[in-house]
Every structure is written in C-alpha cells, then in structure tokens.
N, C-alpha and C positions, 0 to 999 in steps of 0.2 A: 504494500499499499504505499502511496505518495502522499504526503500533506504538505502544500505549499503555503508559506507564511512569508517571513521578510525576504527569503530569497527570491521567491516569485515576485514579491512586490519590486524588489530591485530590477529584476529582469524586464517587468511589463513597462518599467518607466523609460526604456530605450525607445528611440525613433521607431516609427512603425514599420520601416523597410527592413530593420533587423530584428524587430520584435517576434514577427511571424517566422522567419526562418530560423531563429534561435530556437523558439519554443517547439517546433517541429523537429529541428535537427538534434537539439539537446536531449529531448525526450523519446523522440522515436528512432534516432540513429539513423534518419533517412539523409540522402544526399541533398545538399542545398537546391539543385535544379529540380528535385522532385517537389520539395518543400515549396518552392516558387510557384509553382503551377496552381492556378486558383481554380477548384474545382467546385462548382456551384451546387448546392442542394436547393431543388427547386419545390415548391408547394403547390399542390394542385387545388387552388381554391376555387377553380372553375367546378370541379367535382363537388364541393361543399354546396354551390349554388344549385346544382342539378339535384342533390339530394333533397334540398328544401323544396325545390320546385315539384318534386315528384312524390312527396309524402302526401297520402290520402288521408283526408278527414273522415270522421265516422258518419254514417248515414242514419239518421234518426227522424222517425215521423215527429212533425210539429204538433203533437198534442200532449196536453199536461193531465197528472194525475195527482192532486195534494194528497198528501198522507192524513189531512185533516177531513178528508172525506171518507177515511178508512178508520175512524175512530182513533186517531193518534192520541196518545197519553204521555204527557211530560216525563213521567216516572218510568215508562217503558214504552218507546216509540217503534220499537223493532216489528211487533206484529202488524202495525200498520204499513210500516215501509214495505215489508215481505208481500204484503196484500196488494199494496200499490203497485210494485213490480209485476205481480203475477197477472194482474189486469191487464196493465201496460203490454205486456208479452201478449196475452190473449188477443188484444187489438192490433197487434202488430207491431209495437214499439211505441215508446214516447218518453216524456220527461215526468220524472216523479220528484215532487217538489216537497221540500222540506222548510216550512214557514218559518218566520221570525220567532224566536223564543229558543229556551233552553229544553233539550230533548235528550233523554238518557235512552240508550241502547242496551239492554241486558243480552248482549250476544252478538255475533258478526251481522253484518249486512252483506248479503250475498248477492252479486249483480248478475244480470243475464243480457243476453245479445239485444240489440239496438235499444238500449236503456241508457238514460241520461239521470243521474243522480243530482239534482239541482238544489243547493243550498242558499235560500236566500239570504241577502244582506241582513245580519244580525241573528241569522239562525246558528245554534250551537249544537251539534250532534256530538254528545258526549259518550264514551263507552264505559261500559261496566268495569270497575275495579276487580272483579273476580275471576281469576283464570278458568275456573269450571264452566263459566258462561261461553267459553271458546271451543267446547267439546260437542260433538265426536270431532275426531281428528279429520284433517283433509290433507291432500296432495299438496306439497309445496317443495320449495327448495330452500335450505338454511345453510347460509355461507358456503354455497355452490355446490352441495350435496342433497339430491332428492330424498325426500321421507314423507312419511304421514306425520302429522303434528298439529298443534294447536291452531286453529284458524286465524288467518290473518283479521284485523278488525273490519276492514272492508276488502272483500275477496271477489275476484272474479277468474273463473276457470273455464278454458274452452269457449271464449266468447268472441264476437265479432260486434263492431260498431257499438261501442261502450263510451260513455263520458262521466266524470265528475265535474261539476262547474259550480258558479255561483260563487259570492264574496262572504258565505258564510264560514264557519269554523269547524274542522273535524279535530275533535279532542280526544287522546287516548287516556285521559285522565289523570292528574298530578298525583293521584292517590293509589294508583294500579299496583296491585301485588306484584305484577310481572317485574316491576323496577327491582324488587327485592331478589331477583332469580339470578341476576348477573354474577355475584359471586358463587351461586351454587351450580353454575351451568357447565364446568370443565368436564366432568366425568361424562355426561350424555354428549357434549361435543366431541370427546375423543372416541366415544364408542361410535358414533355416527361416522366420523371420519375412518375410521376402521371397516365399517360397515361397507361405505362407499370403495376403499381402497381394495376389499375382498370381494368386491361384485355381489355382495348380498342382495337378493331380490327386493326391489323397492318396496313391495307388499309386506315384507318382513321387518322393515325399518319403521316401526312403531314408537312414537314419542308422545306418548298421552299424558294421563294422570300420573303423577308421581316422578316425572321428568321436569326439566327446567330449560327447556329452549324457548325463549321468548319469541312471538310471532311480529310481523311488520304491521305497522299501522294500514297500508294501503299494498296490494298485491295484486298484480295481473299476471295470469299464469296460463300461457298458451292464449294470446290474444291477437286481434288483428283490428287495426283502426280505432284508435284510442286517444281520447282528448282528457287531458288534466289542466282545468284553468281557473284562475281566481281565487281559489280557496285558500285558507289557512290551516296549517297543520301544527298541532300542539301535542306534546307529551306523548311520544311514540313508544311502545315497550321496546323497540328494536330499530331495524332499518325504518325509515318513514315512507318513502314511495317507492316501490319495487317493482320494476318492468322485467319481467323474466319470460323468454320465448315470445316476446312481443313483437309484431311487424306493423310498421306505419303508427307511430304514436308522436303526438304533440304535447308538449308540457310548457305551459304558457301562463306567466303572471301569477304564479302561486307564492305563497309565503309560508317558510317552514321555520319555526321557532321551537327547536324541542332538544333538549340537554340531557336525555337520559343516557348511559354508556350505549355505544355503537349505534348513535342516532345520525346515519348518513341521511342527508337531504333526498337525494334521487339515487337509486343504484339502478343501472342500466345493464342488464345481465344477459347474455345469449339472446340480445336484440337488435333488430335491424331497422333502418329508415326511420332514425328518431329526431326531433328536434325540440330542444330544451333552450327556451328564452325568456328575457324579461322577467325572471323571478329572483326571489330574495330569500337568502338562507343564512339562519344562525343556528348552528349544529353542535351536538356533542361528539361529532366525528367528521368525515368527509362531508362536505357540501355535496358534490357531485363526484361519482365514482361510476367507472365502467368495469364489467366484470364478465366471465363467461363460463363459470364452473370450477371445480376443485379436483384435482389430481384425477386417479384413473375413471372415476365417475363422470366428471368434465370432459375428458378425453374420450370417454366412448359415446357420451351423448354427441360431442363435436358440433355444437352449434356456437358459432363466434358471435361477438357483438361487433357490428360494422355499419358503416354509412350513418354516421352520428354527427350532429351538428348542436354545440352548446354556444350560445352567444348572448350578450347583453344582460348579464347576471350579476347581482350583487352577493359575493360569497363571504361568509363569516362562519368559521368552524374551526376545529381542532386542525383540519388541514382544508385546503381549498378544492383543488382538482387532483383526482386520484385514479390511477388504473391499478387493478388486481386488489389484493393478491390471488384472488380466486380468477384465474385468466386461462384454465387449461384447453378451453375450447378455441382459443385465439381472440385477438382483437385487431382491427384494421379499419382504415378509412375514418378516422376519428379527427374532428375539426372543433377547437375552442378559439371563439374570437371576441374581442370587445368585452371581457368581463372584467370585474373589479373584485380583487382578492384582499380581505380586510386585514387580520391578525391572527395569530395561530402559530402551530408548530411547523409546518411545512406548506408552502404555498403550492409545490407541485411534488407530489408522492407517488412515485410508480414502485409498485412491490410485486415480489414473487417469491415463492418457496421452493426449496430444491425438489420437492415431489410432484411439482405442478405440472412441468411441460408446458406447451404451447408457445405461439409466437405474436408477439405484438409488433406491428409495423404500420407505416404510414400515418403517423400521428403528427398532426399540424396545430399549432398554439401561436396566435400573433394577436397584436394590438391589446395589449392587456395592462392593467395597473395593478400595483402591488404595495401596499402599505408596510406592515412590520411582521416579519416571520422569524423563528428561530432558523429556518432552513429555507432557501429558495428552491433548489432543485435537489431533490433527494430520490436517489435509485437505491432502493435496499433490495436487490434482487438474490440474494443468498440467505434468507431467512432459512434457519436450519431445518432440514426435513425430519419428519416423525415416522416416515415409511421407509426410510433406506436412502433417501436423497438422490435417486438414480434419474430423476427427470427434470434437469436445470431448464429454466425457461429462457427464451432469447427477446430481448426488445432492441429494435434497430430502427432505422429510417425515421427519426424523429427530429422535428425543426421547431425550435423555438425563436420568435424573432419579433422586434418592437414591442418590448416590454419595459417599462418604466416603475422604478422600485425605489422605495423611500430607504429602508433600513432592513437588513438580515443579519443573521450571525453568522451563517456559512453560506456561500454562494452556490456551490455545487459539491455534493456528496455522492460517490459511487461505491458501492459494495455489490460487485457481481462474482459468480463463481468464476473459476479458472476456464472451465471446459464451456462456459456460455458467457463472454464478456459483453458489457453493453457496446454496442458500436453504431456507426454512423449517425451521429448526433449532431445537428448544427446549432449554435447559439448566434444568432446575428441581432445587431443591433438592440442591445440590452444594456441599459443604465441603473445603476444601483447608486443610491446617495451615500451610503454607508455600510460596509461590511467588515467583519471581524476576521473570518478566515476564505480566503478566496477559494481553494479546492482542496478535496479530500478525496484521492481517487484509489481504487482498488479494482483491477481489471477492467479496462475500457480501451476500445480501439476505434480510432479516427474520429474523436471528438473535435469540430471544428469551431474557432472564434473568430467572428468577424464584427470588429466595431462593439465590442464588450467593453464597457467602463465600469470602473469600481471605484467609486468616487474620483479622484483626479487622475487614476491610472488607467492603462488600457490594455486589453489582451487581443492580439490576432494572430492566427495560427493553428496548427493541427497538434493535437496529443494523443499518444498512445502510451499506456502503462500496464503492463501484464506481468504477472509472476513468471 
C-alpha cells in the first residue's frame, strides 16, 4: 500500500509538464514517452439521455377510490386500504386515495398491478410498531440474498404499472420494535448468507417468528413500470425504498428523513431503466446505492443493475453515493449528475467483498457539489470473505469529472485485492478546497488525474500501484 502525504505534496507543486510525467514514471516505472501520451477517457452522456427518454411510465386508469368510502378507521386503516385496492383492481385499476389525517396500518399494504397509492397532502400513513403484524412471511431479498421473511411495510410482488404518489407521509413508526433488532440480527444474517452460498432452495430459507431480519419500508419485487413521487418517508425499519428486479422505474421528488441503522434512501438492486431525480435524502446510511445480489445467490440469479440515471438530488447521509457491496450480478451503465452531497463519512463509497464476484463498469459521475466528508472517494473492494474469499470483484471504467469540494479528510483511498485491482478510473477537473491526506492506494492500475486541484496544488498524470 502507498500513502501520499508530504512527498506527494512536494511533487505535485512542480510545473504541469513535469508533474504528469514524474507521477506516471516514478509510480508506474513507464517510459516518459508512454506517460506523455494523452489517453482520454470519454463518458457517453448521450446514453444517459437515451435511457431517460426511453423509461416507460405506469399506465393507470384515471379513476379514484377513497379509503374513506371503504370504512377507513384512523386506528387501523389497513382493511379499508386493501378493500379499496381490490375494488380498483376489479374495475381495471385506479388511484387509491388516503385523505388528510393520521392513519395507522396494523400490517403491510400490498399493492397490485395498475394501482396508484396516493397520499394527499397532510396524510400520514403510519405503520404498526409490532413485528408480528408483518407475518406471514413473503418472498423478498435481504442484503442481496433471496428468502421468505417479514413483509415490507408497503410491498408489491410481480406487478406492472404501479405507483406511490402524493405529498403525504409514509411513517415506519419511531417506536417500531424492529429498530431494536439491529443488535440481534447477526446470527440470522450469517445463517442466510450460508444458505445462499450453499444454494439451499429459497423455499427452505424461512426467517419468520423468532428471527431478527428487519424489512424495508417500501419494496418492489419483480415489477415493471413503477413511479415513486412526492411523498415523504420516515422511520424505516431497514432500507427505505428498495427496487429489486424492477424494470422502468421513476423516482421523483421524494423526501427521505430516516436514521435507523442501515437506512439507505433508495436501493436500486438488479434493476434496469431507472431515473432518480429531484429528491432529498437525510439518512442513517447511503443516500443512493446500486446493488445486484450477494455471492453465489446473486451470481446464479445473474440480473445486473444497468441503465440508471441519478440526477439533481440533495444527498445527506452517512455516505452519499454508493455501489455494492452486494453486486454479484454486475453493475453497468450508471450515470450520476448534478447532485449535491452534504456531510458524512464518504461522499463516494464503492464496496465489494472477496466472496462476491461480479463486474462493475461504465460508471459516470459529473457536475457534483460536495461539502464536507471524511473521505471523498473510497474504494473498499477487499472486505474479508466469510466463505473462502475466492471471488474478488472487478471495478473498472469509471469517470469522475467536474466536482467541486469544500473539504475532505482523504481525497482518494483504494483498497483492492491483488488479483483484482481497481483499474481504469479517470479523475478530471476536480477541485478540493481543503484536504488532509491526498492518496492512500492499495492495488490500483491506470488511475488518471487531469486538472485535479487539492488546495493550491495540482495533480496531473497516471498512477499504478500493485503489490
């Protein structure tokens, strides 16, 4: 591993014509003539435009069914919601409306095809704090492994043309007993991981009463044409909005203010053709993260996350933008642009475990504003494997450009396995006002720096460092 401090600072203060050559030649031992060649990494933002233009919206009939017409009671609105959904389905689909007021649901809301769940402004749909209300178990994916477990609070399985809209609030309940499960989950988590690695049939992976795996607030599981728009999400037991095996999804104008453990704002997992825009996140974990399954289970299912655009969002959480660590099915063609990242541990956190496998490539990030983080770019690709560590993951072909940063502790930290180094990453036009540690590198190949400014100093060149 190489750590650049004062020595690096002295070198990057040289004139530009010498800096790039010295950085490349001294670190990679390449001839100066090779280092002098300017190899441009190009980002295909035209593809991002094509992805957005091609995303299909749900087709839901313009008819409304208010839960007030189905005997809605504030202390348990769930029977009325499910009755309204059933009536709308029989009519060919429509909008199920939850009016202004506070409504408690003593169990999950299960959406069906051609249904829009609409929360009027001032409506609060708060879910019961009792875990037993989310049984019987349903099929789900928990941290990248399929299983049967407690139902997500809002759940949609094998659906088409579904939406959750409106300026109301979905509240997982600040007093939820699920919150207390985080310290108790490890034994079940390890048992599930082993089941996935041993290819135990999914029907035998039952995690119901007596187990401690928390469900997400909202989950779409095998869905087509989904819209999430305008609502506020609070107090999720686990991941907040989980899109898994979803094709053609738009997430727009939502607010997530949720700080339980593992409260990712949006998890895009094994999903394609996704647009996430104009949303606001204050979370207990990643604001937005892209995933695609865990270990053997994820590799066998083999559904990548691809064709994803994330733009114009305000992100504040433990981490801002993340990929992995469950990415065994692969991730490609992902675009982040014009987002603001506030404060936290890592602004950009890309993760992998030595059991994962999987390929991450063609990831583009540009026009970003960053305030203050402990780490700006953090690639932790060598988390220890728990199942032998025989399947390192590969991250390659990534471009970061036009990023303005106030201050960070570490500019770039890379830890990758020797067998699968981080490779082909371009950092271009990045300006950091204040940084304590420029670089910490363990196994990386062909990292390119163009017009990278750390305070009053500048980096241009190519870096490779391997054991």
